[in-house]
N, C-alpha and C positions, 0 to 999 in steps of 0.2 A: 296156664302155662306154669305159673307159680308153684303151684300143688305139684304137678308132674315133675318139675325140676327138684323140688326139694325130697320127694321120695327117691327119686334116683339118687341123689347124693346122699341119702341116709343109708339106702341099700348100699353102695359104693364104699361107704366107709365103714361097713360091718353092721350098720343098724338092720333092725327085724322091721319089714313091712307085711300087714296081713295080706292074705289072699286076695281081699276086695281091691287093694291098692295095687297089687303086682301088675295087672295091664296098664295102670298110668305111668308108672314107671318105665315100664319096658317100652311105652310110646315113647316117652322122652328119649330113649337110647336110639330109637329107631329114625326119630327127627334129627338127632345128632348126626349120627350116621349119613343121612341124606344130605344133611347141611354140607358137612365134610367133604363128601364127593363132588357135590356142587362147588364147593370152595376151590378145590384143588384141580377143577377140569380146566384143562388147559393151561397149567403151568408144571413147570420141571421139578416138583418137590414130592416128596411121599408122606410127609406129615406136616400137619399144621397144629397151630394151640389156638382154641376157640374159648373166649372167656363169656359168661353170661352174666349180666348186671342186671337185678332185679330193681324196679324204682316202685 
């Protein structure tokens, strides 16, 4: 999970990731979107802020 998160953040901030790491970064994005949908289910808001803390 840590690797996926870091790769996604690097790409989101304009960093370049190799083709070999692209599926890992995209997996993070899919997991984030699924968590967002689950978190918003049943409440009347359109957006939410999620913070990930790696320990």
